[in-house]
Structures are given as structure tokens and as C-alpha cells.
N, C-alpha and C positions, 0 to 999 in steps of 0.2 A: 504494499500500500504506499509506503514512504517513497519508493522509487517512482511510482506512477505520479504521485503529487509533486515530487521533485522535477520529474520530466515536464509536467504541465508548466510549472514555474519557469523552467529553462526555456521552454518553447515560447511562452508569452514574453520573456525577456529578450529572446532573439528577435521576435516580431517587433518589439519596441526599437531594438538596435537597427534593424533593417529599415523601419520607417524613419528613424532619425537620420540614417545615411541617405535615404532617398530625399528627405527634406533638405539636407545639406546641398544636394545636387540641384534640386528643382526650385528652391525658393530664390527670390530675386536679389536680395541684398544681404549684406553681412549681418545686419541686425536680426533679420528673420532666420538666417542660417544659424546664428548663435542660439536662437530660441529652440530650434529643432535639435541641435546638438546637445544643448544643456539638459533640456527636459526629457527628451526621448532616450537618449543614450544613457543618461544617468539612471533613469528609471529602469531601462533594460538591463544594464549591468548589475544593478542591485537585485533585480529579479532573478538573474542567472545565479548570483551568489547565494541567494535564499534557496534556489533550487538545488544547488550543490550541497548546501548544508542539510537540506531535507533528505536528499538522496543518500548521502553518506551516513546519516544518522547523527544527531546532535551529540549523544553521549559516547558513541563508539569512536568517533574521531573528533575529540574536543580541540585538538590543535588545528585541524582543518577548519572547524567552525569559528575558532578564534581568529584565524587569518582572514576568513571571509568577512567577519564583522569589522575587522580593522580596515580591510579594503573598502567596505561600504562606507565607513565613517570618513575615510580619506576622500573617496569620490564625492560624497555628499557635501563635504566642506570645500574641496578645491574646484570642482567643476562650476558651480555658480559664481564663485569668486573670480575665476579666470575669465568667464564669459562677461561678467560685469566690467572687468579691467579692459578686455578687448573692445567692448562696446563703447566704453567711455573714451578710450584712446582713439578709436575710429572717428567718433563724433568730434573729438578735440582736433583731430587732423583734417576735418572737413569732409569726411566721407558722407555723401548725401544719402538720404533715405530714399526708398523706392517712391516713385512719383504718385503711386496710389495709396501710400500710407496715410492713415487717418489721424493718428495721434503722435505727437513728438514730445515725449515726457522730458527729454533732455533739454529741449528748448524752453519748457516751462520751468525746469529746475535751474538751468544754467543759461540765462539769456546772453545772447552775444554782446560782447563789449563794443561800444561805439569807438571808432577810430577817427582820425582826421580825414581819412579817405572817404568815410561815409558821409561827412558833412560837405565835401567838395563838390 
């Protein structure tokens, strides 16, 4: 029973990873691509790790379960942080949003500074 449940978690995690990779290819700009990579791939990788823990048995391989938990914590902390840093850096360097984007939260939070060229 554990192996079937674990394989279901692994299959769902792989589906999330595949959808995240497709999103990275198909989405139009860096901000949307970061959204796909951060949410889908993070969720997919954590689901795969949970599936591995369930398949191997929590108590029978405590070292493997501990490693999976450490990997999940690391991924859950670093992936959103890296995506935020990349998005903020891209916006700071002037990478434009997709023309059909509806909301620009960075513009609301960090309005562009006026320069002498803007007034000329």
C-alpha cells in the first residue's frame, strides 16, 4: 500500500515538474516564467520527495526520510527567494513586462525615479 501511495505522489510531482518546464518554455516573459518555475517545480519536487519517503517507509529508512525533509526545506526556502531576486533584478535593469500584463506590482511598490531627462 505504501508503494502505491508513494508512486502516486511521485507521478503527481513529475506532472507538476513537466508542467513547470512547459510553462518556462511557453510563457512570454521572464516574470511569468519565474512564476511557472517557482510554483510548479517547487511543488513537484516536494511531491516527489514525499513520494520517496512514503515508498521507502518512514521508519525503515529514517536517514533517507531525513535527507528528503532537508531537501524539501532547502527548496522551499531558496526557490522563492531566488525567483524574487531574479524578478527584482530584471525589473531594476528595465526588462519590460509582457504587453498584455494587467498588473505591475513592482511599479506600485517601487515607482520610477524622475531624472533630468524626463523633464527635458
